[in-house]
N, C-alpha and C positions, 0 to 999 in steps of 0.2 A: 504494499499498498504507500510505505512511505517513497518508495524507488519509482513507482507513477506521481507520486505527488512531487517529486522534484523535476521529474521529468514535464508533468504539466506544464510546472509555473518556468522551467526554463524552455519551451516552447514559445512561453509569451515572449519574453525576451532574447526571442535570436529571429523574429519576425517584429512586424513593425505593431503589431497590435497590441502588447502592454505598454510599449514606449508612447505610443499615440493616445491611446489610452488617458494614461496618466497626464502627458502634457496637456491634452483639451478639455481635461475637468481642470487642472491648476492655471491652464490661461485664462480659458472661462472666465467662473470662479474670480480668480487675481482683477481679470478688466471689472467687472461688474462691479469689487467690492473698492478698488482704488484710481479707474479711470473715469469711467463711464459715468455721467451725470444720471444720476436715477436715484429712488430712496434706500438703494441697497450700501449705495457709499460712504465709507466709514468718514471721511471728510466732509462730507455734505450734510450728514446727518448730524452728526456732529456729537455723539453719544458713545462712549465706550463701551461699546457691545459687538458682539459677532452675531447678532439676529438675521442680517440680513443675507448671511453666507451660508445660514443652517435655513435659509428659507430655499436660495438658490442649488442649495447641494442636490436634494431628494431628486428634483425635475434633470439636473443634469444625468445624475446618475440612472433615469428611468430609459436613456438613450443608448449614455457607455455603458451600463453593467449586461445589457444584452447586446452588446458586440464582443463584449469578453465572451461569454458563454455559447454564441451560436455557435462556435464551431466545435466546441467539446465533445459533443455526441454526435453529431450532423455529421462533422466530418471523419467519424471514425468510421459511419453506415455508409457513406458517400465512399472511402477506401478501399473498405472492406477488411479493415483492420481490427473490428468492434470483437469478428467471432475469434482472432487471435488474444485478442485482451482476456475475452470470457474463459479461454482455455490454459489461463495463468492460475496460481494457485492463491487465489482469493475468488471472496462473491462478488457478485454482481453490487451489493452495499458496498462493501471496503470500496472497488473500482469509481462507483460514484462521490464515495466521499471524498477521497483523494482529489477527485477532480472540485466538488464542491470546496473544499479546504484551500487548493490553488488559488480558483476564484476570491475568494474570502481572505485569502493574504494580499491580492492583488488590491484589493479594494483597501483595504489596511496603509497598503504601499503608498497609495494614493491619496491618504489621511494626513501620512506623517509631515509632510512641506507646506501641511496647512496653519501648523502650530507658529511656522513663522510668522502669520495675520496674529495670531493668539500674542506672541511675545511683543510685535510692534502695538498693538492696541492697547497692552498694557505698560507700555514704555508712552504711550500717546497720552494716555490719561491724565486727567488732573482731580487731586492727584494722580502722582506713580502709583499703576495699581490698581485704579480706580476702575475694577469690571468685577463682574459677579463669575466669580472662576467656577464654583460651583454649577452655576447653569453651563457655562460653557463645556464643562466636564461631561455635565450629562447628555447634552447634547451631541457630543461624540459618540458616546455611548450608542446613543440610539441611530445615530447615523452608520454608525457600525454593523449594528443588529441588522436595522432598515436594507444594507448594500448587502447584509449576506441572507436575509430573505430575498434577495431582489435575484442573487445568485441563483438560490435555489430553484425558483421560478424559471429563470436561464437554461436553466440545467433539465427543468421538463419539458420545457418547448422544445429546445435542441433534441431529446430521446426521440421526439412526437415524430422528427421528419431528416431527410438526409440532405435536404436544403437549408444551408445555412440563412439565407437572406428572409425566407418562410420563418426559422428559427426565430432570428432577430425581429420580424414584425411582430411573432405573438407571441413575445417573451416580454416588447416595448406595450404591448395593447394589455396585456395579464397583470404585469407591474403597476401597468398605469391607471386599472381599474381598481388593486389592490389597493393603492395610495388615494388615490382619488374617487373613482367610482361610491364608495359606501360614502363619503362625504357628501357627493352630489345627492343621492339618494336622502338621505338626513334633512338637507337643504329645502328637499323637495317638500318633505312634509306628509309622505303618501301615508302613512300606516298611524300616525298620532301618539303621541302620551311617551311612555316605558319603550311600546316598539322604536320609535325611531333613533331613542337615546341606544338602545340593544344594536341597532344596523348601523351604526356612529360608531359602536364601539367594537366593531367587525374588521371596522376598517385599520390601515398601518399608520396612515397620516394621524389618527388619533394619537393609540401609542406612542407613534415618535413627539410630539407635542407634550404628550405629560412626562413623557422621561426627561425633555428637553427645559423644563421647570428647576433640574435640578437634583430631585426626588427620584431616584429608580426605585419603582415599584416593584415586585417579584410579580405583579403581575403582567405590568407589561414586557417586562424580561420573557416569563412562561409563552406569550402570544407569541411573540418573534420565534422562539424556540421551535413553540408548534409549528409555526408557519413554515419552518427550515424541515423540519422533521417530517411534517404529510407530503410537501412536495418532493422531498429525496425518495417517499415512499412512492409515491405515484410513479416516479422515473423508474425506479427496480420494477415496479410492476408492468411498465410500458417495454424494459428490456425483456423480460422473462415472458411478455407476449410475445414475443421472436419466435421462443422456444414454443410455445404452445402451438405457434401457428404451424410450427417446422413439424 
């Protein structure tokens, strides 16, 4: 499993995918926060916080993470190497987990350079250090959990097809619905009362915003872990269905 994890991670950086994903994420978020005049611009906003970054980052991940995961299984199926992988002394679950952890590692690597923004805001505060560090750290944890959930959804989408473009579109749609869909249904007030609140609680955005307040509630963590486990299991079922068909 660890060998496949290293192979998968190295494949990101032996091609343009890993570098391009990280660079695009950092450049776009950096431009929005420091260059472009908008409500997200820290210098224009005038307050020592990183709310703008944590509003932008999930929307960037909606497209960048599917770009990471679209080839993970679809390419193996297209090239006919999936059968070779499954003959190795490891289960489908171990293979999926190795690919999942490689994707999560890439998400973590993309987040680490953004700590420069935190230290910059920390230094620019008046007085120095006038920033809610608890909220920032909670937001980072929430963003990592959100990104890991997107990776699990992307893996599932990649397992459904051998076409990388289809896998990308499907993953982007599923991630967007998971993050924004339930929130939209809540604002439509279709069900009313507690039912609407329950629908809202099913969405990823609700739990991300909860963690971003700086209090890491076990219910939010369990929610994201559940999403990861469910989609990893779905991916396993899809791969096993190939055996049943044969």
